[in-house]
C-alpha positions in Angstrom: -21.7 6.0 -31.4 -21.5 2.2 -30.9 -18.5 2.1 -33.3 -16.7 4.8 -31.3 -17.3 3.0 -28.1 -16.1 -0.3 -29.5 -13.0 1.4 -30.7 -12.3 2.7 -27.2 -12.9 -0.7 -25.7 -10.3 -2.2 -28.0 -7.8 0.6 -27.2 -8.5 0.3 -23.5 -7.8 -3.4 -23.6 -4.4 -2.6 -24.9 -3.7 -0.3 -22.0 -2.3 -2.8 -19.5 -0.4 -4.6 -22.3 1.1 -1.4 -23.6 3.4 -1.1 -20.5 5.4 2.1 -20.9 4.5 2.6 -24.6 3.6 6.2 -25.1 0.1 7.0 -26.3 -1.7 10.3 -26.9 -4.9 11.6 -25.5 -6.3 15.0 -26.6 -9.4 17.1 -26.7 -9.8 18.5 -30.2 -12.5 19.1 -32.8 -15.3 18.5 -30.3 -14.0 15.0 -29.3 -11.9 13.1 -26.9 -9.1 11.6 -29.0 -7.1 8.5 -28.1 -4.2 8.1 -30.4 -6.0 10.4 -32.8 -9.3 8.4 -32.8 -12.6 9.6 -31.2 -13.6 7.9 -28.0 -16.1 8.1 -25.2 -15.3 8.0 -21.5 -17.3 5.7 -19.3 -15.8 6.1 -15.9 -16.4 5.5 -12.2 -15.2 7.4 -9.2 -13.5 5.3 -6.6 -11.1 6.6 -3.9 -8.0 4.7 -2.9 -8.2 6.1 0.6 -11.6 4.6 1.3 -10.7 1.0 0.3 -8.1 -1.2 2.1 -5.0 -1.5 -0.2 -5.3 -5.3 -0.4 -8.8 -4.9 -2.0 -7.8 -2.2 -4.6 -7.4 -4.8 -7.4 -10.7 -6.5 -6.6 -12.6 -3.3 -6.7 -10.9 -2.2 -10.0 -11.8 -5.6 -11.5 -15.4 -5.0 -10.4 -15.4 -1.7 -12.3 -13.9 -3.3 -15.4 -16.5 -6.1 -15.3 -19.3 -3.4 -15.1 -18.2 -2.2 -18.5 -16.2 0.9 -17.5 -13.0 2.0 -19.1 -11.7 4.6 -16.6 -11.5 5.3 -12.9 -11.6 8.8 -11.5 -10.1 9.6 -8.1 -9.6 12.7 -6.0 -6.2 13.1 -4.3 -6.6 14.0 -0.6 -4.0 16.6 0.4 -4.5 16.0 4.1 -4.2 12.3 3.7 -0.6 12.7 2.5 0.7 15.8 4.3 0.4 14.3 7.8 2.2 17.2 9.6 3.5 20.4 8.2 6.1 19.5 5.6 5.8 15.7 6.3 4.6 13.7 3.4 3.5 10.1 3.0 2.7 8.7 -0.4 3.9 5.2 0.4 2.3 3.7 3.5 -0.6 1.3 2.9 -3.6 3.1 1.4 -1.6 6.2 0.8 0.4 4.7 -2.1 -1.4 6.6 -4.8 1.1 5.6 -7.5 0.5 1.9 -6.8 -3.3 2.5 -7.1 -2.8 4.2 -10.5 -0.5 1.4 -11.7 -3.0 -1.2 -10.5 -5.7 0.5 -12.5 -3.6 0.4 -15.6 -2.9 -3.3 -15.1 -6.6 -3.9 -15.0 -7.1 -2.0 -18.3 -8.5 1.2 -16.9 -7.5 4.8 -17.7 -7.3 7.2 -14.8 -8.8 10.7 -14.3 -6.9 12.6 -11.6 -8.7 15.1 -9.5 -6.0 16.8 -7.3 -8.0 19.7 -5.8 -6.4 21.3 -3.8 -10.0 21.3 -2.5 -11.9 18.1 -3.1 -15.1 18.3 -1.0 -15.9 14.5 -1.2 -17.6 14.3 2.2 -14.0 14.2 3.4 -12.5 15.9 6.5 -12.0 19.6 5.8 -12.6 19.0 2.0 -9.1 17.6 1.8 -7.3 20.5 3.5 -4.7 19.8 6.3 -6.2 21.0 9.5 -3.0 22.8 10.4 -3.3 25.3 7.6 -5.6 27.2 9.9 -2.6 27.9 12.1 -0.6 29.6 9.4 -0.5 33.4 9.8 -2.3 35.3 7.0 -3.6 32.1 5.5 -7.0 32.4 3.7 -8.0 29.0 2.5 -9.2 28.9 -1.1 -8.3 32.5 -1.6 -5.9 34.5 -3.7 -3.2 35.0 -1.0 0.5 34.2 -0.9 0.4 32.0 2.2 -2.3 29.7 0.7 -0.8 29.6 -2.8 2.6 28.7 -1.3 1.0 25.8 0.4 -0.8 24.6 -2.7 2.3 24.8 -4.8 4.2 22.7 -2.2 1.4 20.1 -2.3 1.2 20.0 -6.1 5.0 19.6 -6.3 5.0 16.6 -3.9 2.0 15.1 -5.8 3.7 15.5 -9.2 6.8 13.7 -8.1 4.5 10.7 -7.5 2.5 10.7 -10.7 4.5 12.5 -13.4 5.6 9.3 -15.1 2.1 7.9 -14.9 0.6 10.3 -17.4 -0.4 8.8 -20.7 2.3 10.8 -22.4 4.8 8.8 -20.4 3.2 5.4 -20.9 0.9 5.6 -17.9 -2.9 5.6 -17.6 -3.6 9.2 -16.5 -5.6 10.9 -19.4 -7.0 14.0 -17.7 -6.4 16.2 -14.7 -9.0 18.5 -13.1 -8.3 22.1 -12.3 -9.6 23.0 -8.8 -13.0 21.4 -8.0 -16.6 22.7 -8.2 -15.2 26.2 -7.8 -18.4 27.7 -9.3 -20.2 26.6 -6.2 -17.8 28.4 -3.9 -18.1 31.6 -6.1 -21.9 31.4 -5.6 -21.5 30.9 -1.9 -19.0 33.7 -1.4 -20.6 36.7 -3.0 -18.7 38.8 -0.5 -15.6 38.3 -2.7 -15.6 39.9 -6.1 -15.8 37.6 -9.1 -12.6 39.1 -10.4 -10.8 38.1 -7.2 -12.2 34.6 -7.4 -11.0 34.3 -10.9 -7.5 35.4 -10.0 -7.4 32.6 -7.4 -8.6 29.8 -9.7 -6.3 31.0 -12.5 -3.3 30.9 -10.1 -4.0 27.4 -9.0 -4.6 26.2 -12.5 -1.3 27.8 -13.6 0.5 26.0 -10.8 -0.8 22.6 -12.1 0.5 23.5 -15.6 3.8 25.0 -14.4 4.5 21.9 -12.2 4.6 19.8 -15.3 1.2 18.2 -16.0 0.9 17.7 -19.7 -2.4 15.9 -20.2 -5.7 17.7 -20.9 -7.4 19.6 -18.1 -11.0 19.9 -17.2 -13.3 21.6 -14.7 -16.5 20.3 -13.1 -19.4 22.4 -11.9 -23.2 22.5 -11.9 -24.4 23.6 -15.3 -25.6 27.0 -13.9 -22.2 27.7 -12.2 -19.8 27.7 -15.2 -19.3 31.4 -15.1 -17.5 31.1 -11.7 -15.9 27.7 -12.3 -14.9 27.4 -15.9 -11.2 28.1 -16.8 -9.7 29.1 -20.1 -7.8 26.1 -21.4 -9.8 23.5 -19.5 -12.8 21.5 -20.8 -15.9 22.4 -18.7 -18.0 19.4 -17.6 -21.4 19.6 -15.9 -21.9 17.8 -12.6 -25.2 16.1 -12.1 -26.7 17.4 -15.3 -29.4 15.0 -16.7 -30.8 17.3 -19.4 -28.8 16.6 -22.6 -29.8 19.8 -24.3 -28.9 22.0 -21.3 -25.6 20.1 -21.0 -24.6 20.7 -24.6 -25.8 24.3 -24.6 -23.8 25.3 -21.6 -20.6 23.5 -22.7 -20.9 25.1 -26.1 -21.2 28.5 -24.4 -17.9 28.1 -22.5 -16.0 25.8 -24.9 -16.0 27.7 -28.3 -19.3 26.2 -29.5 -18.3 22.6 -29.3 -17.9 19.5 -27.1 -16.9 17.0 -26.1 -19.7 16.7 -23.6 -19.2 15.0 -20.2 -20.9 14.7 -16.9 -17.9 14.4 -14.5 -20.1 13.6 -11.6 -23.1 11.4 -12.5 -24.8 10.5 -9.2 -26.2 7.0 -8.9 -26.8 7.6 -5.2 -26.1 10.3 -2.7 -24.1 11.2 0.4 -25.2 10.2 3.9 -25.4 12.1 7.2 -25.8 10.8 10.7 -29.4 11.2 12.1 -30.9 11.6 8.6 -32.5 9.1 6.2 -30.3 7.1 3.9 -30.8 8.4 0.4 -31.4 5.8 -2.4 -31.9 5.8 -6.1 -33.5 2.9 -8.0 -31.5 0.8 -10.5 -34.1 1.8 -13.1 -33.5 5.5 -12.6 -29.7 5.1 -12.8 -29.9 2.8 -15.9 -32.4 5.1 -17.6 -30.1 8.1 -17.3 -27.1 6.1 -18.4 -29.0 5.1 -21.5 -29.6 8.8 -22.3 -25.9 9.5 -22.1 -25.1 6.5 -24.3 -27.7 7.5 -26.9 -26.3 11.1 -27.1 -22.6 10.3 -27.0 -22.1 12.0 -23.6 -19.2 10.8 -21.6 -19.7 10.3 -17.8 -18.2 9.4 -14.5 -20.4 7.7 -11.9 -19.9 9.5 -8.6 -19.6 7.1 -6.8 -19.3 3.7 -8.6 -17.9 2.4 -5.3 -17.9 4.6 -2.2 -16.1 2.5 0.4 -15.6 3.6 4.0 -14.5 6.8 5.9 -12.1 4.9 8.1 -10.7 6.6 11.2 -11.4 10.3 11.4 -11.6 11.0 7.7 -15.3 11.8 7.3 -16.3 15.5 6.8 -19.5 17.4 7.4 -22.1 19.7 5.9 -24.5 22.2 7.5 -27.9 23.7 6.7 -30.4 26.0 8.3 -31.7 23.4 10.7 -28.3 22.0 11.7 -25.1 23.8 12.4 -23.3 20.7 11.4 -24.3 17.5 9.5 -21.5 15.0 10.1 -21.0 12.4 7.4 -21.3 8.8 8.3 -18.4 6.3 8.5 -20.0 4.3 5.7 -19.6 5.9 2.3 -21.7 3.3 0.6 -23.5 6.1 -1.3 -26.1 3.6 -2.6 -23.4 3.0 -5.3 -23.5 0.2 -7.8 -20.7 -1.5 -5.9 -21.6 -1.7 -2.2 -19.4 -0.6 0.7 -18.1 -4.2 1.0 -17.5 -4.5 -2.7 -20.6 -6.5 -3.6 -22.4 -6.3 -6.9 -25.9 -4.7 -6.3 -29.0 -4.8 -8.5 -27.9 -1.4 -9.7 -24.5 -2.8 -10.7 -26.2 -5.6 -12.6 -28.5 -3.2 -14.4 -25.6 -1.0 -15.5 -23.5 -3.9 -16.5 -26.3 -5.1 -18.8 -26.1 -1.7 -20.6 -22.3 -1.3 -20.8 -20.9 -4.8 -21.3 -19.7 -6.1 -24.6 -18.3 -9.5 -25.7 -14.9 -8.5 -24.3 -16.1 -7.4 -20.9 -14.6 -9.7 -18.2 -16.7 -11.7 -15.8 -17.7 -10.3 -12.4 -15.1 -11.3 -9.9 -16.0 -13.5 -7.0 -17.4 -11.8 -3.8 -14.9 -11.5 -1.0 -15.5 -14.1 1.8 -17.9 -13.0 4.6 -17.8 -14.4 8.1 -19.5 -13.9 11.4 -17.7 -14.0 14.7 -19.2 -15.5 17.8 -20.0 -12.8 20.3 -16.7 -11.2 21.3 -16.2 -11.0 25.0 -14.9 -7.6 26.4 -12.6 -8.4 29.3 -11.5 -4.8 30.1 -13.6 -1.7 30.8 -11.5 1.4 31.7 -12.8 4.8 32.7 -11.3 7.3 30.3 -10.4 9.4 33.3 -7.7 6.8 34.2 -6.0 7.4 30.8 -6.5 11.2 31.2 -4.7 11.1 34.5 -1.5 10.1 32.7 -1.6 13.0 30.2 0.1 16.3 31.1 -2.5 19.0 30.8 -2.2 22.3 28.9 -3.3 25.1 31.2 -4.7 28.5 30.1 -7.0 31.2 31.3 -9.7 30.1 28.8 -10.4 26.9 26.8 -8.1 26.4 23.8 -9.2 25.0 20.5 -7.9 21.8 19.0 -5.8 23.8 16.6 -4.3 25.9 19.5 -3.4 22.6 21.1 -1.8 21.4 17.9 -4.3 18.6 17.6 -6.3 17.7 14.5 -8.7 15.0 15.4 -10.3 13.0 18.2 -11.2 14.5 21.6 -10.2 17.1 24.1 -11.1 16.8 27.8 -11.6 20.3 29.3 -11.5 20.6 33.1 -11.8 23.4 35.6 -12.0 23.3 39.4 -14.3 25.8 41.1 -13.3 27.2 44.5 -16.7 28.9 44.8 -20.2 27.5 44.0 -22.0 28.6 40.9 -25.3 27.5 39.3 -27.5 28.5 36.3 -27.3 28.1 32.6 -24.1 26.7 31.1 -23.6 28.1 27.6 -21.2 26.6 25.2 -22.1 28.6 22.1 -18.6 27.8 20.6 -19.0 24.0 20.9 -17.4 22.2 18.0 -19.0 19.6 17.9 -20.3 17.3 20.6 -19.8 17.4 24.4 -20.7 15.4 27.5 -20.7 17.6 30.6 -19.8 16.2 34.1 -19.8 17.8 37.6 -17.7 15.9 40.1 -17.7 12.9 37.7 -21.5 12.8 37.3 -23.0 13.2 33.9 -25.0 16.4 33.7 -25.9 16.8 29.9 -25.0 16.0 26.3 -24.6 19.1 24.1 -24.6 18.8 20.4 -23.9 21.0 17.4 -26.1 18.9 15.1 -29.2 19.5 17.3 -28.2 23.1 18.0 -28.1 22.3 21.7 -25.5 24.5 23.3 -26.7 25.0 26.9 -28.0 23.2 29.9 -28.8 24.0 33.5 -25.9 23.2 35.8 -25.1 23.4 39.5 -21.4 23.4 40.5 -20.9 23.1 44.3 -18.0 24.5 46.3 -14.7 22.8 45.5 -16.1 20.9 42.6 -14.7 20.0 39.1 -16.4 20.7 35.8 -15.4 18.4 33.0 -16.4 18.7 29.4 -15.4 16.0 27.0 -15.5 17.4 23.4 -15.5 15.4 20.2 -14.5 16.7 16.7 -17.1 15.1 14.5 -15.4 16.1 11.2 -14.6 19.5 9.7 -17.0 21.0 7.2 -16.1 20.1 3.7 -18.5 22.2 1.6 -19.8 25.7 1.6 -18.7 29.2 2.7 -18.0 28.0 6.3 -15.0 26.0 5.1 -12.9 28.9 6.4 -14.4 28.5 9.9 -13.3 25.0 10.9 -11.7 25.2 14.3 -12.7 22.5 16.7 -13.2 22.1 20.5 -14.5 25.0 22.5 -13.9 28.1 20.4 -15.7 30.8 22.4 -16.0 31.6 26.2 -17.7 29.2 28.6 -20.5 31.0 30.3 -22.4 30.0 33.5 -25.3 32.1 34.8 -24.1 35.0 32.6 -20.5 34.9 33.9 -17.6 34.1 31.6 -15.5 31.4 33.3 -11.8 32.1 33.1 -8.7 31.1 34.8 -6.9 27.7 35.2 -8.6 25.7 32.5 -6.9 22.4 31.9 -7.0 20.7 28.5 -6.1 17.0 28.1 -5.5 16.1 24.4 -6.9 12.7 23.4 -6.3 12.6 19.6 -6.8 8.8 19.5 -4.5 8.8 16.5 -3.4 5.3 17.7 -5.2 2.7 19.7 -4.7 3.6 23.4 -2.6 1.1 25.4 -4.6 0.0 28.4 -2.5 -3.0 29.4 -1.5 -1.5 32.7 -5.0 -0.4 33.7 -7.4 -2.3 36.0 -11.2 -2.4 35.3 -12.8 0.9 36.4 -15.7 1.4 33.9 -18.9 2.9 35.2 -22.2 3.7 33.6 -22.6 7.2 32.2 -18.8 7.6 32.1 -16.6 7.5 29.0 -15.2 4.1 28.9 -12.5 2.2 26.9 -13.4 -1.5 26.3 -11.0 -4.2 25.1 -11.4 -7.8 24.0 -9.7 -10.5 21.9 -11.1 -13.1 19.6 -9.6 -16.1 17.7 -10.2 -16.9 14.1 -9.6 -20.1 12.1 -10.5 -18.3 8.9 -10.7 -14.6 7.9 -13.4 -12.7 5.9 -15.3 -9.5 5.9 -17.8 -8.9 8.7 -19.9 -6.2 10.2 -19.8 -5.1 13.9 -23.3 -4.7 15.2 -23.3 -1.5 17.2 -27.1 -1.3 17.9 -26.6 -1.7 21.6 -24.0 1.0 21.9 -24.1 4.8 22.1 -21.4 6.8 20.4 -17.7 6.2 19.9 -15.0 4.7 17.7 -13.6 1.2 17.2 -10.1 -0.2 16.7 -9.6 -3.7 15.2 -6.0 -4.9 15.4 -4.9 -1.4 16.0 -6.8 0.1 13.0 -9.4 2.8 13.6 -12.3 1.5 11.5 -14.5 4.5 12.2 -17.2 6.2 14.2 -20.5 4.7 15.3 -23.6 6.6 16.7 -26.9 5.2 17.9 -28.9 7.8 15.9 -28.2 5.8 12.7 -29.1 5.2 10.0 -25.8 3.3 10.1 -25.8 0.7 12.8 -22.9 -1.5 11.7 -19.3 -1.0 11.1 -17.6 -2.7 8.1 -14.5 -4.7 9.1 -12.5 -5.8 6.0 -11.3 -9.3 6.2 -7.8 -8.3 5.0 -7.3 -6.5 8.4 -8.2 -9.7 10.3 -5.8 -12.6 10.9 -5.9 -16.2 11.7 -5.4 -16.7 15.4 -5.6 -13.9 17.9 -7.2 -10.6 17.0 -7.9 -7.5 19.2 -10.7 -5.1 19.5 -10.9 -1.8 21.4 -14.0 0.4 21.7 -14.1 3.9 23.0 -17.7 4.4 24.1 -18.4 8.0 25.1 -21.9 7.7 26.5 -21.8 4.3 28.1 -25.4 4.0 29.2 -24.6 0.5 30.4 -21.6 -1.7 31.1 -21.0 -3.7 27.9 -19.9 -7.3 28.2 -19.6 -8.3 24.5 -19.9 -7.0 20.9 -21.6 -8.9 18.1 -21.0 -9.3 14.4 -23.5 -9.9 11.5 -23.1 -10.8 7.9 -24.9 -7.9 6.3 -24.7 -4.1 6.9 -27.4 -2.1 8.5 -27.4 1.4 6.9 -31.1 2.4 7.0 -32.1 2.1 10.7 -32.7 5.7 11.7 -33.2 6.5 15.4 -32.6 10.3 15.8 -34.2 10.3 19.2 -31.1 8.5 20.5 -29.0 11.6 19.9 
């Protein structure tokens, strides 16, 4: 096995030097074959969209220095189709081809995972939100509307990466067919297996027809191969630690032979707001890695470096206790390479196992700075911004999708000409709301805590306002087809359905709001937009300390760096130094709860990711 691995190391070192020289990669005779010679894949998952583009090379160097020879990445459909038929594969972090080329320059092969569904704790599992507005569309189903959309996506993607396949001199050695489809089959027993199979076969055929010519694979839990495996694609077993079970199930679905691979080997785990931060010891990860090495099992660490769910890109799960479990902004994942790109004890333990005499040195850590407390000189009531937005009026509340809005917030408002009191029921709340009567806060309602009602008293000639936040669409499970946001069912007070003259004010926060012309008007218990500036003589990574804040989002120099929420366990927000500049910088914070008027925001030099305070929800 050592000889096989050293052969692959030698070959991978030639990858960047090979330029556009064509090589071959195949799956045959129970092996992965590079230029006809058996090799093992030691890969790490790392997503271009979760790392600032200027840091891509540093993170890829970190992977190479850990002893890996390949990088795996999902492709996020909704990251690239920004509006129906509008594609962006060039701007900043969206330049997928550049990411793949950079990996090749650093001596790494690339495993491409195009979906169309990716899960990944990513908004809507990678689907564009507007697919839900397409007539007759059944997402992840065998229907013409959906398969037409996937074909359009694959076509655009292929134009970007076709010349980056190993057959064309590029680094892409494998492409995944669908993603963890066996899980979906198990969750959707209402759909016949035959129909599921027609769908997965159709999507797989699209990938082949579009022109991909490198080997294909699937990835599923080892007990889910019946639903997920595809003829003509190597089955790999996600999360499987039992070598015997791994080999038996692959043999069963791959003509009695390997190669054997764990396409998702978890050195950590995903994180939800209001729940403990999961961890795995370096010893546990290293021990399992050694088992794979000893048994010639290829693997892909999911994640080797998680990065950050910047902006509104984080998705959500759900369980019996919670109707939604929104994923945190940090995607640290307790991975070997931390959110800020640091080598962890887990990284050092794995490097000790994987390095050889040709493994490069660990690159230097990116500079870290702290910034003196940043004064906030403006505090504007969100109602002032709302007053400049033309409302959409309807007899009943409209969803985000009906308002042609994907992310952010919607302010629902209704004036009552007659008094009403009793229980307010928002059973269709998606996902988080603050309720006001005549500008006074009445309650916080929350899909995570299954709190959908409150007592309310609306006087004569009063206004009811409900500010609703989309906390991320579900990315895993059968409910992926029920992902509308906002208020999606009638508003009820004292048993009466409230209809007529509802006004909706879209607040997508796609860009930093311009509050230049506004005067200070912020008040406690009112949604407030804060702004400040700070000057730097040098730049570096830093972490905003949000422990004194409630719930909201932060823009730094116009970039949405993500959500914060006092429930934790994440209490800081990572600010990449490459997004700061010498001289003047700006910060804007939209604080939804605003329990007190804030005068400043602080930074610290290390993240806080394990400070859980669910009572603050």
